[in-house]
C-alpha positions in Angstrom: -39.8 -87.7 97.7 -37.2 -89.6 99.6 -36.9 -93.3 98.9 -35.5 -95.8 101.4 -31.7 -96.0 101.4 -31.5 -99.7 100.3 -33.8 -99.1 97.4 -31.9 -96.0 96.3 -28.6 -97.9 96.7 -30.0 -100.6 94.4 -31.2 -98.1 91.9 -27.7 -96.5 91.8 -26.1 -100.0 91.4 -28.4 -100.4 88.4 -27.5 -97.0 87.1 -23.8 -97.9 87.4 -24.5 -101.2 85.5 -26.3 -99.2 82.8 -23.3 -96.9 82.6 -21.0 -99.8 81.9 -23.4 -101.2 79.3 -23.8 -98.0 77.4 -20.0 -97.2 77.7 -19.2 -100.5 76.1 -21.8 -99.8 73.3 -20.2 -96.4 72.8 -16.7 -97.9 72.6 -17.8 -100.5 70.0 -19.5 -97.8 67.9 -16.4 -95.6 68.1 -14.2 -98.5 67.1 -16.3 -99.3 64.1 -16.6 -95.8 62.9 -13.1 -94.6 63.6 -13.8 -90.9 64.0 -11.2 -88.2 64.1 -9.8 -86.7 67.3 -12.2 -83.8 67.3 -15.2 -85.9 66.8 -14.0 -88.4 69.4 -13.5 -85.6 72.0 -16.9 -84.2 71.2 -18.7 -87.5 71.6 -16.8 -88.4 74.7 -17.9 -85.1 76.3 -21.5 -85.7 75.1 -21.4 -89.2 76.6 -20.2 -87.9 80.0 -22.6 -85.0 80.1 -25.5 -87.3 79.3 -24.5 -89.7 82.0 -24.0 -86.9 84.5 -27.5 -85.6 83.7 -28.9 -89.1 84.4 -27.1 -89.3 87.7 -28.4 -85.8 88.6 -32.0 -86.7 87.7 -31.7 -89.9 89.8 -30.4 -87.9 92.7 -33.2 -85.4 92.5 -35.9 -88.0 92.1 -34.7 -90.5 94.7 -32.8 -88.5 97.3 -34.0 -84.9 96.9 -30.6 -84.0 95.4 -28.6 -85.0 98.4 -25.2 -86.6 97.4 -24.3 -89.3 99.8 -21.1 -91.4 99.9 -23.0 -94.7 99.8 -24.8 -93.6 96.6 -21.5 -92.9 94.8 -20.1 -96.2 96.1 -23.3 -98.0 94.8 -22.8 -96.3 91.4 -19.2 -97.4 91.3 -20.1 -100.9 92.5 -22.6 -101.3 89.7 -20.1 -100.2 87.0 -17.3 -102.4 88.4 -19.7 -105.4 88.6 -20.6 -104.9 84.9 -17.0 -104.5 83.8 -15.9 -107.6 85.7 -18.8 -109.9 84.7 -20.3 -108.8 81.5 -18.1 -106.3 79.6 -15.9 -108.6 77.6 -18.6 -110.9 76.3 -21.2 -108.2 75.6 -18.6 -106.0 73.9 -17.7 -108.9 71.6 -21.4 -109.5 70.9 -22.0 -105.8 70.2 -19.0 -105.7 67.9 -20.2 -108.7 65.9 -23.8 -107.6 65.7 -22.9 -104.0 64.7 -20.2 -105.1 62.2 -22.7 -107.5 60.6 -25.4 -104.8 60.5 -22.9 -102.4 58.8 -22.0 -105.1 56.2 -25.6 -105.9 55.6 -26.4 -102.2 55.1 -23.5 -101.9 52.7 -24.9 -104.8 50.7 -28.4 -103.4 50.8 -26.9 -100.0 49.6 -25.2 -101.7 46.6 -28.4 -103.6 45.8 -30.5 -100.5 46.0 -28.1 -98.6 43.8 -28.2 -101.4 41.2 -32.0 -101.4 41.3 -32.1 -97.6 41.0 -29.6 -97.7 38.1 -31.7 -100.3 36.3 -34.9 -98.4 36.9 -33.4 -95.2 35.7 -32.1 -96.9 32.6 -35.6 -98.2 31.8 -37.3 -94.9 32.5 -34.7 -92.8 30.6 -34.5 -95.2 27.7 -36.7 -93.0 25.4 -34.5 -90.0 26.0 -31.3 -91.9 25.2 -33.0 -93.2 22.0 -34.0 -89.7 21.0 -30.5 -88.4 21.7 -28.8 -91.2 19.8 -31.1 -91.5 16.8 -32.6 -88.0 16.4 -30.4 -85.4 18.0 -26.9 -86.7 17.0 -27.8 -87.4 13.3 -29.4 -84.0 13.0 -26.3 -82.4 14.5 -24.0 -84.4 12.2 -26.2 -83.6 9.2 -26.1 -79.9 10.0 -22.3 -80.1 10.6 -21.9 -81.7 7.2 -24.1 -79.1 5.5 -22.2 -76.3 7.2 -18.7 -77.7 6.8 -17.5 -74.7 4.9 -18.0 -72.7 8.0 -15.3 -74.2 10.3 -15.9 -71.9 13.2 -19.6 -72.7 13.3 -18.9 -76.4 13.0 -16.6 -76.3 16.0 -19.2 -74.4 18.0 -21.9 -76.9 17.1 -19.8 -79.8 18.2 -19.1 -78.0 21.5 -22.8 -77.3 22.0 -23.6 -80.9 21.2 -21.1 -82.2 23.7 -22.2 -79.5 26.3 -25.8 -80.6 25.9 -24.8 -84.2 26.3 -22.7 -83.4 29.4 -25.6 -81.4 30.9 -28.0 -84.2 30.1 -25.8 -86.7 31.8 -25.3 -84.4 34.8 -29.1 -84.0 35.0 -29.7 -87.7 34.9 -27.0 -88.3 37.6 -28.6 -85.6 39.7 -32.0 -87.1 39.3 -30.7 -90.6 40.2 -28.9 -89.2 43.3 -32.0 -87.4 44.5 -34.2 -90.4 43.9 -31.7 -92.5 45.9 -31.7 -90.0 48.7 -35.5 -90.0 48.8 -35.6 -93.8 48.9 -33.1 -93.9 51.6 -35.0 -91.3 53.6 -38.2 -93.4 53.1 -36.4 -96.6 54.0 -35.0 -95.1 57.2 -38.1 -93.3 58.4 -39.9 -94.9 61.3 -43.3 -96.5 60.6 -46.3 -94.4 61.6 -49.3 -96.0 63.4 -52.5 -94.5 62.1 
């Protein structure tokens, strides 16, 4: 379907305007995240391929795929208009909003980690009590009873510390998995049922 030339020119001006808007958003995101050279090159290529696909789809829909000079001029005019009139103020606004969002998310992450740590301490309190008041005294008593056998005593102490290390690693692994699960739940979009 061929659309009238003024309407297609207007749509391409809007597409150029959108290009400027999303390019500024991409620049702010790249500035905040400071990726390496390889990631920057990859995301640049992805941005340009995405924008090229948008222009191609618009050409197919509006003009049956015919590339005309006035359409390319309209595209450039929309991008130039955005960069002259809106780019500086919107880029600052994007930067402030995204920087604030990143700092809020960092604070939420710290708060969430503190809450998880407190919850895990409460939940795992009986195990720490059992370890401190049952397991360690039994090991110490056994070590004292078997003190004539030095090699066995040394091995029991190693086993006790190994068990303690494995218990701590297990608790840390559980807390990390719970934190990941909560972050996944927190970031999942709400479902309408």
